[in-house]
N, C-alpha and C positions, 0 to 999 in steps of 0.2 A: 221620267220626272227629273227635273234638274235638282242638283244638290245645292243647299244654301251656301253662300259664301262664308269663308272663315274670316277671322279677324285679321289674318295676315294679308287678306286681299285676294287670294286665289280661291279656288273651290275647295270644299272640304275634302273631296276625293283626292285632288292633287296634293293637298297639304298632308293628308294622313297616309296615303299609300306607301311612300318610301319608308317612313318610320315603322309602319305596320309590318312591312315585309322584313325589315331588319329584326324587329321584335320576334316575329314568328320563327325566323331562322335561329336566333340566339336561344329563345325559349325551347324550341324543339330540340336543339343540340343537347342541352342539359337533360331534358326528359329522356332523350334517346340513351344517354350514358347511364342514367339511373336505372332504366329498364333493362339495358343490356346486362348489367351485373346481377340482375335477378336470375337470369337463365344461363349466362355464359359458363357458369361453373358446373352445370348439370352433366355435360358430356365428359367432364374431367373427373367426376366423382370416383369412378372405379380406379383411375390412376392415383388419385389422392389417397384412397383407401389402402391401396397396395403400398404406396410410399410411406404413409404414416401409420400403417397397421390399424386402421379404423374400420369397424363394422358399419352396416347401413344406418343403424340408429344413431351412431355418432356423426356420420356424414350428413344426416339431415340438419345438424346444427350448423354446418358450413352454409347451407341455404337459409335456415331460419334465423341465425344470428343476425344476418343482414336484414331480412324482411321484418323481424320483430322489432329491432331497434328503429328501423325505418318507420314502422307503423306507430310505435309508442311515442315517438318524438315529433310526429307530424303536426299534432295539435299546437304544441309550443312553438314550432317553427313558423306556423301560420301567424300566430300572434306577434312573434318577433319581427317577421317580415312586414306586417301592417304597422308596427310601431317604429322600427328603425330604417325601413326602406327595403323594398323587395330586391332591388338590384344589388344593394350592399350584401344582403344575406345570400343572394344567388352566387356572387363572386366568392364570398367566403366559403360556401359549400364546395365549390370547385377546388379550392386550396386544400381543405380538409380531406376531400375525397382522394386527391393525389397522394397526400401523406399516408392515409390508411391503405391505399393500394400498394404503396411501396412496402409497408409493413407486411401485408399479405404475401407479397412476392418473395420475401426473405424469411417467412415464418419457419421456425425449426420444428414445430410440432402442431398437433391439431388444436390445442388450447390457445396458443398464440394466434393461429389462423382464425379461429372462431372469434376471438376478441377483436382482431383487426377488422374482421367482417362486420362486427357490431359498430365499430367506428365508421366504416363505410356507410352503414345504414343511417347513422347520425348525420353524416354529410349529405346523403341523399334526401333526408327529411328537410334539411335546410334549403335544398334546391327546388324540389318539386312544387310545393305550393307557391313559392315565389315566382317560378316560371309561369304558372297559371295566372297569378295576379298581374304580372307584367303583360301577359297576353290579353287578359280581360280589360285592363286599362286602355291598351292601345286600340281595342275594337269596340269600346263601350258605346260609341256614337252610332253603331250600325249593327243591328241584330243579325242580319244575314252575313255580313263580313265576319262577325264573331263565330257563326256556325262554320264557315269555311276555314277560318284560322284554327279553330279547335280541331277540325278534321285533319289539317296538316300536322298540328301538334300531336294529336293522337296517333296519326300514321307513323310519325317518327318513332314514338315509343313502341308501337305495336310491331313495327318492322324489326326493331332491335331485340324485342322479346323473342320474336321468331328466329332472328338471325343469331341469337346468342349461342345455341348449340353448334351452329355452323362455324362461327368465328372461334368458339372454344375448341372444336375438333381440329380445325386447321392449325391453330396456334399450338395445340397439344402435340399434334403430329410433327410439327417442325421444330418447336423449341422447348417442349415440356410444359407441365401444368402451371408452373410459376409465371409463365409469360402471359397468361390470361389476366393477371393482375398488373404486371409491369407495363403492359401496353396502355393502361389508363393514364400514365403520366403525361405523354405528349397530348393526348386527347383532352385532358383537363386544362392544360395550358392553352390550347386553342379555344376551348369553351369560355375560359375566363377572358381571353382577348376579345371574343365576340361580345360578351356581356358588358365589357368596359365601354363599348360604343353606344350603348343604349341610354336614353334618358331615364332618370329615376322616376318611378311611379309616385304620385302624391302620397305623403304620409298622413295618417288620420289620427286624431286623438284617441287613444285606445279606450274602448268602452268596457274592455275586459282585461284583467291582469294576468301576469304569469303566476300560475298556481303550482308551487313546487310540490305541495302535498298531493294535489290531484294528479299531477304529472307522474309522480312516483308510484301512486296507487295504480294508475292505468298501465304503466310499464310492467309492474310486478304481476298484475292480473294476466296480461298477455303472455309473459314469460312462463308463469306457473302453469297455465293451461296447456301451453305448447309442450312443456316438459312432461306433463302427465300423459299427453297423447303420444309423444315420441317414445317414451319409456314404457308405455303400457304393454307392448308386445314383448320386449326383452325381459322386463322385470315380472310381468304377469299382472293381471287386473287386481289381484288380492294384495299386492305389495303395498305396505303402508306408505312408502314414498310416493306412489302413484296417487293414492287417495289424499295424502297430505298436500301434494301439489294442487290437486283439484280443489280441495277445500280452501287453500291459500288463494288460489285464483278467484274463487267465488267470493271470499271475504274481501279481497282487494277491489273486485268489481263493485260490490255493494258499497264499500267504503267510498269509492270514487263517485258513485251516484249520490251518496249522502253529502259528500263535500260540495259537489256541484250544486245540489239543491239548496244548500244553506249559505253558499258564498254570495256576497254582495256583487262580486265581479267574477262570475264563473268563466272557465275557459271556453265553454261551448255557448254560443248565443242562446239566450232563453227562448223557448218555443220552437227551436229549430227542428227538433224531432217530432213536433206536432204537425209539421207541414207535410201534407200527404204526398206531394210530389217528391220532396226530399227523402222521405221514408222509403218510398218505392224505389227510387234511384239508388239509395244506399244499399238496400237489399239486393238489387240487381247487380251492383258493382261487387259486392262481397261474393255473391254466387259465381260470377264470371271469373274472378281471381281465384277463388277456392278451387273450382273445377280445372281451370287451365293450368295454374302453377302446379297443382298436385299431380295432374296427368303428365306434364312435361318431366317432372321428377321420375315418375314411374316409367315412362317411355324410354328415358335415357338408360335406365337399368335394363329394361326389356330388350332394347336393341343390342346392348353389349353383352349382357350376362345370359340371355336366353337365346337370341339369334346369333350371337358370337361375332358381331360386327366390330371392326377396328374403330377407334375414336373418330378418325377422319370420315369413315364411311357412315358412322352413326350421326355425325354432324351434318353431312350432306343429305341424309335422309330427311332432315327437317327443311330442306331448301324450298319445297312448295309452299310452306307457311309464309315465307318472306314476301314473295311476289304477290300472293293473294292478299295479305295484310295491306300492302301499299295501295293496290288498286281499290279495294273495298273501303278503306278508310276515307279516301277521297270521294268515293261515291256516297258515303254516308254524309259527309259535309254538304255535298250538293243536295242530297235528298232532304236533310234536315232544314236547309235554308229555304226549301220550297214547300215542304209538307209537314214540318214539325217533327218532334222527337218520337212520338208514340209508335208510328208504323215501323221505323227502323229498329227501335228497341225490341218490339215483338218479333219482327222477322229475324233479328239477330239471335235471340234466345232460342227460337225454334230451329234455326239452322244449326246452331251449336249443339242442341240436343240430338239432332239427327247424326251429327259427326261423332258424338260420344257413343250413340247406339251402335254405330258401325264397328266400334272397337270390340264388341262382344264376339266378333268373328275371328279375332286374332288368337292364335294358339302357339304352342312351343316350336312349331316348324313352319310358320306362315311366311310366305315370300314378302319381301319389303314392298313390292308394288301394290300389295293388298291394302297398304296403309295410305295410298295416295288419295282415295276419296275422302277419308276423314281428315287428312292434312289439308285438303281444300275447303272442307266444310267448317272446320274449327276457326281458322282465321277469317273466313267470310262472315260467320256469325258474330264473332267478337269485334271484327272491324266495322260492322254495321251498328252494333248496339252500343259500344262504349263511347264513341263520339256523340251519339244522340243523347245518351245518359248525361254526359258531362255538360253538354249544351243546355239540357233541361234544368240542371242544377244551377248553372250560372245565370240563367234567365229568371230564376225564381227567388234569388236572394239580392240583398243590397250590395252593390259592387264595392262599397267601402269595407265590407267584411269578406270580400272574396278570398283573401289569403287564409283566414281561419276556416271558412267554410270548405275551401279546397283542401285544407289540412284534415278536417273531419272526414270528408269523403274519401280521400286517399289513404288516411290512417285505417279506416275500416276496410278498404280494399286490400291494403297490404297485410293487415291482420288476417283477412280471409285467405290470402295467398299462403301465408305462413301456416295457417291451420290446414289448408289443403295439402301442403307438403307433409305435415305431421300425420294427418289422418290417412291419406293415400299411401304414404310411406310405411305406416304401421300395418296396413292391410297387405303389404307386399314384403314384409321384413322377415318372413319365416324361412328364408333360404331361396336360392334361385328357382327351385321347383315350384315355389309358392307364387312367383311373380305373375304367370298367366292368369291364374284364378283370381289373384288380387286385382289384376288389371280389369277383369270383367266386373268385379264388385264395384270398383271405382267408377267404371263407365255407367253402371246402372244408377249409382248414387248421383252422378253428375246429371243424368237425364232427368231424374225426379226433381232435383233442385232447380234446374233451368226452367222446367215447366211451371213450377211454383212461382219463380221470379217473373216469368212472362204473364201469368195470371194477375199478379199484384200490379205490375206496370199497366196492364190493360185497364184496370179499375181506376188507377190514380192519375195517370198522365192523360191529359185531355187531347182529343184529336185536333188536327190542324184547323185553324180558323179560316174562313174564306179570305181570299187575297186582300180585299178592301179592308176588312176588319184587322187583318194581320198588319197591313201597312200603317193603319192608324195606331195600333198598339205599339208597333216598333217606334213610331215618332214620339209617342208619349213616353216610352221607355227611355229613349235617347235624351229627353228633357229631364226626366225625374230620376233616372238611374234604375237599373234592374233590381 
């Protein structure tokens, strides 16, 4: 079928393809950096703990300070990107990320390091929804092109999530733990240079405003619940500080819901959570991040503190994750473009569950090669499911709100990741001898959650339409907006 001519006189395909490619590269670059700093610190945690005199419960804050501020501020970042321009916010995010990384690299103690990590999370929040908004705008004319572009975008983030422990191990072995933050400075400069070449996505009159009260309540709710979970094991479940943090988190969460329901211009689009596809995809994304981020934290401790591997060896043990993520993410984009999101999402969740089930075979003296099957299954499942989930969400919302909807989705996913680190870390925080038993408990929890997410997605996400119907729907979508 021939593509309609563009106003510039050429075909739409010829007019859009170069700009689309540049947008995919620039958007994927920022997403890769954001995701890299989620996991790059994991393999360096034991070295940080030794240098800074910090226990496991304190080290969890090095990870969660980033992911919690990232999650809490994604909603507002999506709004600001829609209002002031996605490209402007994206470039500003690179600048702030570089400054926070420099602060992490020279931090004299754990408190300063955790605070700088929180600022990194703020910068990441400015970058991620804007990268997705730029990508969605560049591919809005073609649903299949969007599916493939999201596959590449997700592949970049997934590869760096998997490569984080490898990069961290190599940098740690050669230059020390501070280098894992300082290396971000030239990377941010390159990312900003790529973003400067992009055209700005159209700004839209904001239908929702920046809600300082709602933003503050959501941030406090996340931080309080994470603190309760992280400190539950060291302080004991009966400690009033644990219960106080839980009650504070619950109160702030209820307060946020009340503020949103009464606001004339709420942060979250009205009716968004009543959309069955969005709800199912949101739950799916939370579960995937909860299980994966939590298990990467635990496996980094297991490899070094139980199996006794050096940081470089522990980082290289994660190598199979990277290659599998890259190949499967691209396969997912191809599959979604031809068959829809439902089948890849279900397949991804079930493959992930099989990978976590394999972890129950690990013990205190297991050979590293025994981890290879699970290190192939986990990225295969996540690589299939996450691009399909993202594409399903983008196709179900108005593209004028893609920034804020992307913010809601990724805020929930990052919050899920932070809670995964907190919960799985708590299950393994009773000393090095507790780590194998805690690993088994975490694996079983992950299997159960993934099966529930798969069942929900099977009910909510529709099977692919016949090709003729799909083409007609894509044409209507290109005219009216997703």
